[in-house]
C-alpha positions, 0 to 999 in steps of 0.5 A, a space after each residue: 500500500 502506497 504511503 500517504 504523502 506528507 506535507 510538512 507545515 510551513 515554517 512559522 512566520 517571523 514576528 512583526 516588528 513596529 516601524 523602526 523598532 530595530 533601527 541599526 545605528 551602524 547606518 550613521 557611520 557611512 553617513 558621517 563619512 559622506 558628510 565629510 566628503 560633501 564638505 571636501 567637495 565644497 572646499 574643492 570648489 575654491 581650492 581645486 576649481 571643482 564645480 560648486 554644485 557637486 558639494 552643495 547637492 551632496 550636502 543637501 541630500 545628506 542633510 535629508 538622509 541624516 535627519 530622516 535617520 535621526 528621526 528613525 532612531 528617535 522613534 526607536 528610542 521613544 518605544 523603549 529608552 533602554 535600547 540606547 544602552 543596549 546599542 552601546 554594548 556592541 561595537 558597531 552600535 557604539 561606533 554608529 551612535 558616536 557617528 550619529 552625534 559627531 555628524 551634528 558638528 558636520 551639519 553645523 559646518 554645512 549650514 554655516 554659510 546660510 545661517 550663523 544662528 542656526 549653525 551655532 545652535 546646532 554646534 552647541 546642541 551637538 556638543 551637549 549630546 557629545 558630552 552626554 554620550 561620552 559620560 554614558 560610555 565612561 559610566 558603562 566602562 567603570 561599572 561594566 565587566 573588565 573585558 569591555 574596557 579594551 581600547 578600540 579605535 572607536 574611542 577616537 570618535 567618542 572621546 577625541 571627537 571634540 576635535 571636530 568642533 573647530 570646523 564649525 566654531 572657527 567660521 563662527 568666530 568662537 576661537 576660544 571654544 575651538 582652541 579648548 576643543 582642539 587641545 582637549 581632543 588632541 590629548 585624548 587622541 594621543 592617549 588612545 593612539 598610545 594605548 592602541 599601539 601597545 594593545 596592537 603589539 600584544 593582541 591579534 585583531 580579528 579579521 572582521 574588526 580590522 576596518 576599524 583601524 582606519 579610524 586612527 586616521 581621523 584625529 590626525 587629519 581633523 587636528 591638521 585641519 583644525 590647526 590650519 583654521 586656528 592659524 597654527 601652520 607648523 603644527 598643521 604640517 606635523 599632523 599632515 605628515 602624520 596623516 600621510 604616514 598613517 594612510 600609507 600604512 593603511 594602504 600597505 596593509 589593505 589586503 590584511 584589512 580587507 581579508 574578511 570581506 565586506 561588512 557594515 564595519 567598512 563604514 569606518 573607511 569613509 570619514 577618514 578618507 574624506 577628512 584626509 582629502 580636506 586636510 590636503 586641500 588646506 595644505 595645498 593652499 597654505 603652502 602653495 604646493 603643487 604636489 599637495 594640490 595633486 595629492 588633494 585632487 587624487 585623494 578627493 577622487 579616490 575618496 569619492 570612488 570608495 565612499 559612495 559605493 560603501 554608503 550605497 551598500 550599507 543603506 541598501 542593507 538597511 532597507 532590506 532589513 539585514 543591517 540590524 541583524 548583521 550589527 546586532 542592533 537592539 530591538 525596542 
């Protein structure tokens, strides 16, 4: 007698989630990098004779994307306030939340040509949010397990990210505020560099986490830009050389850095490249060096060709609903 056919029941449907219930903060990392790229293209209009429309169109589109993403995370936060602390527990979430806050400094610099009052308000609001973020992370480091106190390049964003303040504060005429932020960020960055170097010699970095090493380029490049804006040309040249050395090291180790393949952590490559291009452009103006002008142009083109595909891919992962799972984002 023939055996009756067996039709297994369909797999259970995944539970429905509310809108933005698992909004991944990792999306802010490439948004920050793209913002830096937009500012670099805006600067290139004056320094490299690039079309001014490129930078303005990019910055306009990115402002809308950033505000939408910010609103999405705010909706997630309102559903359950504890998700902020949960997102801080994982490295992609910590980097994303830091980028979410620091992008506010770049937004202030973006709107400065249009409204000094609005730019100043945005700068102060971002500074307050940054202080609260750093304080929250310090509290979690003190009260959390010892193994969570490992120094990572993300510490540059959280604790030394104040070096971005001069980008918006100097054009506003807030030189004192910019100077304090510059030196404070410099000393913190130096500590993180030293601790990271010692840790690098002792431990083996897993392949998926290696792209985060690119963040070490951020303080050097931004400090150089800040030094130029504050009139400290000699110091800016020192940071320029330091940035070139760090970038050369990253390029030399590119195969090792990328060995694990594409992941959302590739967003860590975006802002360092944009910041380096901006630094080279200012260096070309101050020193009247044709070599630096060529380096500035080449780095801007390279940054554009690298950053845009990365942000496209990560935004695509977000819209497809896989970014949250890959970055272990908290659920409200």
